[in-house]
C-alpha distance (Angstrom), angle and dihedral (degrees) to the residues before:
residue distance angle dihedral
M1 . . .
P2 3.83 . .
K3 3.78 117.3 .
I4 3.81 113.7 -111.1
V5 3.80 114.0 -141.9
E6 3.78 117.3 -160.3
I7 3.79 113.2 -147.0
V8 3.79 112.7 -146.4
P9 3.84 116.1 -156.0
L10 3.79 112.1 -110.6
Y11 3.80 97.0 -159.3
R12 3.76 136.5 31.1
D13 3.82 93.7 -141.7
R14 3.82 143.7 -35.2
E15 3.80 91.9 -74.5
E16 3.81 92.6 59.0
A17 3.82 92.2 43.1
S18 3.80 92.4 51.6
S19 3.82 91.7 49.4
V20 3.81 91.8 52.2
L21 3.80 90.6 47.1
I22 3.81 93.7 49.0
D23 3.82 90.8 52.8
M24 3.83 89.0 59.9
L25 3.79 97.0 54.6
P26 3.84 121.1 103.8
K27 3.80 97.2 -119.0
E28 3.80 91.5 175.9
I29 3.83 88.0 66.4
L30 3.80 100.3 35.1
K31 3.80 98.3 69.6
P32 3.83 115.5 -179.7
E33 3.79 97.5 -116.0
E34 3.81 93.2 45.6
T35 3.81 100.4 44.8
V36 3.81 136.5 77.1
V37 3.81 121.4 -172.7
L38 3.81 117.1 -153.3
G39 3.80 127.3 -167.0
V40 3.79 111.1 -139.1
S41 3.82 101.0 -163.3
E42 3.80 141.3 9.9
G43 3.81 92.4 -85.2
G44 3.78 89.6 39.9
V45 3.81 90.2 63.7
Y46 3.82 90.7 70.0
F47 3.81 92.1 52.3
A48 3.80 93.5 42.4
D49 3.80 90.5 52.9
R50 3.81 91.9 50.9
V51 3.81 92.9 45.6
A52 3.81 93.0 47.8
K53 3.80 91.8 50.2
A54 3.82 90.8 49.7
L55 3.81 91.1 50.5
G56 3.80 94.5 39.7
C57 3.79 92.0 -128.7
R58 3.79 140.3 122.4
M59 3.81 119.5 -72.2
D60 3.79 128.4 -159.7
L61 3.81 141.6 153.5
I62 3.80 124.6 -105.0
L63 3.80 108.9 -150.9
T64 3.79 126.0 -135.3
E65 3.80 134.1 163.2
S66 3.79 131.4 -158.9
I67 3.78 123.2 -118.7
L68 3.79 105.6 -146.4
S69 3.78 129.7 -147.9
P70 3.84 114.4 -100.7
I71 3.81 86.8 -140.0
N72 3.81 98.6 47.2
P73 3.83 111.5 24.4
E74 3.82 91.5 -164.5
L75 3.81 93.8 58.6
A76 3.82 120.4 88.5
I77 3.81 111.1 -145.2
A78 3.80 97.4 171.8
M79 3.81 143.4 0.6
V80 3.79 134.6 -137.5
G81 3.80 124.0 -156.3
E82 3.78 134.1 -155.9
T83 3.80 91.8 -95.2
E84 3.85 85.4 55.7
E85 3.80 91.4 -110.9
I86 3.82 111.3 153.4
V87 3.81 125.6 -152.0
M88 3.79 117.2 -169.0
H89 3.80 132.1 -159.7
K90 3.81 95.6 -133.6
A91 3.81 96.7 -170.3
L92 3.80 93.1 54.5
I93 3.80 93.4 43.0
D94 3.80 91.6 51.0
S95 3.80 94.6 44.2
F96 3.82 92.1 52.6
D97 3.82 92.5 38.4
I98 3.81 91.7 -128.1
S99 3.79 116.1 174.7
K100 3.80 122.6 -121.5
D101 3.82 88.0 -130.7
Y102 3.80 89.1 63.5
I103 3.81 91.7 50.2
Y104 3.81 94.9 47.8
G105 3.79 91.1 46.0
E106 3.80 92.7 49.7
A107 3.81 90.7 45.2
Q108 3.79 90.7 55.9
R109 3.80 91.6 46.6
R110 3.82 94.3 48.3
Y111 3.79 90.9 45.8
T112 3.80 92.8 51.3
E113 3.79 98.6 39.9
E114 3.81 101.1 36.5
I115 3.79 115.3 15.0
L116 3.81 96.7 43.7
T117 3.82 88.8 48.2
Y118 3.82 91.3 56.3
I119 3.81 92.0 43.7
D120 3.81 87.5 56.3
K121 3.80 91.3 46.1
Y122 3.79 100.2 46.4
R123 3.81 103.8 25.8
S124 3.79 105.5 24.4
G125 3.80 90.7 -109.8
N126 3.81 96.2 -49.2
I127 3.79 119.8 130.1
L128 3.81 117.3 -126.7
D129 3.82 110.7 -77.5
G130 3.79 142.1 161.7
L131 3.82 95.7 71.3
E132 3.80 96.6 112.8
G133 3.81 110.3 125.5
K134 3.82 92.5 -6.4
Y135 3.76 135.0 128.7
V136 3.79 102.3 -114.6
V137 3.81 119.2 -158.4
L138 3.81 113.7 -161.9
V139 3.80 109.9 -156.7
D140 3.79 130.8 -168.1
E141 3.80 136.1 161.4
C142 3.82 92.1 -122.2
I143 3.80 140.1 -16.8
E144 3.79 119.6 -135.6
T145 3.83 110.6 165.5
G146 3.81 99.2 1.1
L147 3.84 93.9 -127.8
T148 3.80 94.4 117.7
M149 3.80 94.1 44.7
M150 3.80 92.4 46.7
T151 3.82 89.4 53.3
A152 3.81 90.4 49.7
I153 3.81 91.2 49.8
K154 3.82 91.9 52.6
A155 3.80 90.8 48.2
A156 3.83 93.8 48.8
I157 3.80 91.9 49.5
S158 3.81 92.4 47.7
L159 3.83 88.2 52.4
G160 3.80 91.6 56.7
A161 3.82 105.3 -97.3
K162 3.81 112.4 171.0
N163 3.81 94.4 -151.8
V164 3.80 130.3 5.7
F165 3.78 119.1 -149.5
I166 3.81 127.0 -179.1
A167 3.81 123.3 -145.2
V168 3.80 120.8 -173.8
P169 3.84 132.8 150.3
I170 3.81 95.0 -136.1
L171 3.80 140.4 6.7
D172 3.77 144.1 153.8
N173 3.81 115.7 -80.5
I174 3.82 94.8 -127.7
V175 3.80 91.3 49.7
Y176 3.82 88.3 49.3
E177 3.80 91.3 56.8
N178 3.81 92.0 47.8
L179 3.80 95.5 48.5
L180 3.80 92.9 45.0
K181 3.81 87.5 64.6
V182 3.80 94.0 57.3
S183 3.83 101.5 37.5
D184 3.79 133.3 60.5
N185 3.79 92.4 -120.0
L186 3.78 140.3 -17.8
F187 3.79 123.2 -144.6
C188 3.80 115.8 -160.5
P189 3.83 128.6 149.2
H190 3.82 93.9 -157.6
K191 3.80 126.6 36.6
I192 3.79 109.7 -177.3
D193 3.79 131.7 -153.3
D194 3.81 110.8 -140.6
Y195 3.80 94.0 9.1
I196 3.83 111.3 -155.0
S197 3.81 114.1 -177.7
I198 3.79 135.6 -40.8
E199 3.82 97.1 -109.7
Y200 3.82 91.1 64.0
Y201 3.80 91.8 64.9
Y202 3.82 99.6 52.1
E203 3.78 129.4 66.3
Y204 3.81 90.2 -150.3
L205 3.79 122.3 20.3
E206 3.76 114.6 163.7
S207 3.78 120.0 -173.4
F208 3.79 114.0 -93.6
S209 3.78 107.3 -127.2
F210 3.79 129.4 -142.4
E211 3.82 87.4 -121.6
E212 3.82 89.4 61.6
I213 3.80 90.6 47.2
D214 3.81 90.6 50.2
K215 3.81 90.8 51.0
I216 3.82 93.2 50.9
M217 3.81 92.9 46.2
M218 3.81 92.8 47.5
N219 3.81 91.6 50.1
N220 3.79 91.5 50.0
E221 3.81 91.2 47.5
K222 3.83 89.0 55.3
I223 3.81 90.2 50.8
K224 3.83 90.9 51.0
E225 3.81 91.1 50.2
K226 3.81 91.0 52.5
C-alpha cells in the first residue's frame, strides 16, 4: 500500500512568508545606500517590495522570459534575461534533441517581443542599471528548477553587482544546494525535500495580478525620481 504523505502549509499567506523571510536577512550588511533588491518573477515583485521597504533600499524588477520546448509548450528548457544572458537546461535539451539554433532563435524572439516591451513599460526603455559595486538581493516567491534564478544571477553579475544574495520563502533542497554554489549566500526559511508546488505550502495564495505589479513598480519609480 502506498505511503500517504500529508503536506502541512508552512505559511498562512504571502504577508506572513515575507515577514519570516525579512527576519532572516543580515540587515547589518544590507545597508540602504549599498543594496538593491530585485524581484525575479511576478510573484517575486510582492516579496521584493516588502524586503526593500524593510531594508530602506531601492527595489526594481529583473526581467527574464522562458524558452519553451517545441515538443511540450508548457515545459521551459531555457531562459533569457534582459542582458541577453541565456541559461539552458542541458538534460532536457539533450533528451528532446532540441537544436541550439532553435534556442538562440527563440531567445532573440522572446527578448524582442517580451523583455523589451517590459523595459519600455517599467523603465521607459532603459535597461536595469545602478548595480555596480552593490549588494544585490534577488527575491522570488519560490524556486522550482532554478532556471529563472540562475538567469537573474548571471544578469546581476554582468551588470556589476559586488555580491549577489538570494532570498526566497521556500525552495527545493537540491535547488538550494545548486544555487548556493553560484551565489554569495541564500536565505530561505524552508528548504523542502521532494518539493511539489507552491500552492501546497500556503493556506491562502491568491494570484498576483499584473495590476498589482504595475502599482508597485509605479510607486517605486516615483520614489526613485524623488
